C-alpha positions as CSV (number, residue, x, y, z in Angstrom):
1,M,9.3,0.0,-13.1
2,V,10.1,-3.4,-14.4
3,P,10.3,-3.2,-18.3
4,F,8.4,-6.5,-18.7
5,S,5.1,-7.8,-17.5
6,R,4.8,-11.1,-15.7
7,L,3.3,-12.7,-18.8
8,G,5.8,-11.0,-21.0
9,L,8.7,-12.3,-18.8
10,G,7.5,-15.9,-19.2
11,L,7.0,-15.5,-22.9
12,A,10.3,-13.8,-23.4
13,L,12.1,-16.5,-21.4
14,S,10.4,-19.3,-23.3
15,L,11.2,-17.8,-26.7
16,T,14.8,-17.1,-26.1
17,A,15.5,-19.4,-23.2
18,S,18.8,-21.0,-23.8
19,A,20.6,-18.2,-25.7
20,V,19.4,-15.4,-23.4
21,L,19.8,-17.2,-20.1
22,A,23.3,-18.3,-21.1
23,A,24.3,-14.8,-22.3
24,C,23.0,-12.3,-19.7
25,E,20.1,-13.2,-17.5
26,T,21.0,-13.7,-13.8
27,Q,19.3,-13.7,-10.4
28,E,21.2,-10.5,-9.7
29,G,19.5,-9.0,-12.8
30,Y,16.1,-10.2,-11.5
31,R,16.9,-8.6,-8.0
32,Q,17.8,-5.3,-9.8
33,Q,14.5,-5.4,-11.8
34,V,12.1,-6.2,-8.9
35,S,13.9,-3.9,-6.5
36,A,12.8,-1.0,-8.7
37,W,9.3,-1.6,-7.3
38,Q,10.2,-0.7,-3.7
39,G,8.4,2.4,-2.7
40,Q,6.0,2.3,-5.7
41,H,2.2,2.4,-5.6
42,V,0.5,-1.0,-5.9
43,D,-1.7,0.3,-8.7
44,D,1.4,0.5,-10.9
45,L,2.4,-3.1,-9.9
46,L,-1.2,-4.3,-10.7
47,I,-1.0,-2.6,-14.1
48,E,2.3,-4.2,-15.0
49,W,2.1,-7.6,-13.3
50,G,-1.7,-8.1,-13.0
51,P,-3.4,-9.5,-9.9
52,P,-1.2,-11.5,-7.5
53,D,-1.6,-15.3,-7.3
54,T,-2.1,-15.0,-3.6
55,K,-2.5,-12.3,-1.0
56,T,-1.8,-12.9,2.8
57,A,-2.6,-10.4,5.5
58,L,0.1,-9.8,8.2
59,S,-0.7,-8.9,11.8
60,D,0.6,-5.3,11.4
61,G,-1.8,-4.5,8.6
62,R,0.6,-5.2,5.7
63,E,-0.1,-7.8,3.0
64,V,2.2,-10.2,1.2
65,W,1.4,-10.4,-2.5
66,V,2.9,-13.5,-4.2
67,Y,3.4,-13.8,-7.9
68,K,4.3,-17.3,-9.2
69,I,5.9,-17.9,-12.5
70,I,6.2,-21.5,-13.7
71,E,8.1,-21.9,-17.0
72,E,8.5,-25.1,-18.9
73,R,11.3,-25.5,-21.4
74,H,11.2,-28.4,-23.8
75,G,14.1,-30.0,-25.5
76,G,15.4,-33.2,-27.0
77,G,13.5,-35.4,-29.5
78,Y,16.3,-35.4,-32.0
79,T,19.4,-37.4,-33.1
80,T,22.8,-36.0,-32.8
81,N,26.3,-37.4,-33.6
82,E,28.7,-38.4,-31.0
83,F,32.4,-38.3,-32.0
84,V,35.0,-40.6,-30.6
85,D,38.7,-40.2,-31.3
86,R,40.5,-43.5,-31.5
87,S,44.2,-44.4,-32.0
88,Y,45.3,-47.6,-33.8
89,S,48.9,-49.0,-33.7
90,Y,50.2,-51.1,-36.5
91,I,53.5,-52.3,-38.0
92,D,54.1,-50.9,-41.5
93,A,55.7,-52.7,-44.4
94,D,59.2,-51.6,-43.2
95,G,58.7,-53.0,-39.7
96,N,58.1,-49.6,-38.0
97,R,55.4,-49.1,-35.4
98,Q,52.9,-46.5,-36.7
99,T,49.9,-44.9,-35.0
100,R,46.8,-43.9,-36.9
101,R,44.3,-41.5,-35.4
102,V,40.7,-41.8,-36.5
103,T,37.5,-40.0,-35.5
104,D,34.5,-42.2,-35.5
105,S,30.9,-40.9,-35.2
106,H,27.7,-42.6,-34.5
107,P,24.2,-41.3,-34.0
108,V,22.8,-40.7,-30.5
109,W,19.1,-40.2,-29.7
110,V,18.4,-37.4,-27.3
111,P,14.9,-38.2,-25.9
112,P,12.4,-35.4,-25.4
113,Y,12.5,-33.8,-22.0
114,T,10.8,-30.9,-20.1
115,T,12.5,-28.7,-17.5
116,R,10.4,-26.6,-15.1
117,Y,11.7,-23.3,-13.7
118,N,9.8,-21.7,-10.8
119,C,10.0,-18.2,-9.5
120,N,8.0,-16.9,-6.5
121,T,8.2,-13.2,-6.0
122,H,6.8,-11.7,-2.7
123,F,5.9,-8.0,-2.5
124,V,5.1,-6.7,1.0
125,V,2.4,-4.0,0.6
126,T,1.7,-1.4,3.3
127,P,-1.8,-0.2,4.3
128,D,-1.2,2.9,2.3
129,N,-0.7,0.7,-0.8
130,T,3.0,1.1,-1.2
131,V,5.5,-1.7,-2.0
132,N,7.5,-1.9,1.2
133,D,9.7,-5.0,0.7
134,I,10.5,-7.5,-2.0
135,S,11.9,-11.1,-1.9
136,F,12.0,-13.9,-4.4
137,K,13.0,-17.5,-4.6
138,G,13.5,-20.0,-7.4
139,E,15.8,-20.9,-10.2
140,G,13.5,-19.2,-12.7
141,C,14.0,-15.8,-11.1
142,V,16.4,-14.4,-13.7
143,A,16.4,-11.2,-15.8
144,P,18.8,-9.1,-17.8
145,E,21.1,-7.1,-15.6
146,M,20.6,-3.4,-15.6
147,D,23.4,-1.2,-16.9
């Protein structure tokens, strides 16, 4: 039901990270996307997301399938200009106080950095292979909101 695969989600996020996340990807969008799996057969989940990273059996016969997404975004490693507005007061030739405004700029090095975003999605699967419940946690659990 989700229009992206687990691998596709990570790739799409890394390719368009800043612009897309700032524009329209939210945790609410992710909730909407993964909620569509509730009641679906696990074979469809396996086809779309691949095998889970871990499976844990529950005492009532259900299983918890956990999918972990770790995304790294890289930035920095460039020089930018910082602008500073300054005002200078002086006395002109006629003895009047004048103010001159000047914008100074100087280069600022932005060092390279890496930011990691994690998302753990838990699907509770019933013995008849149906997705029964879904939860997720992590700042990387974002997707476009559904219309």
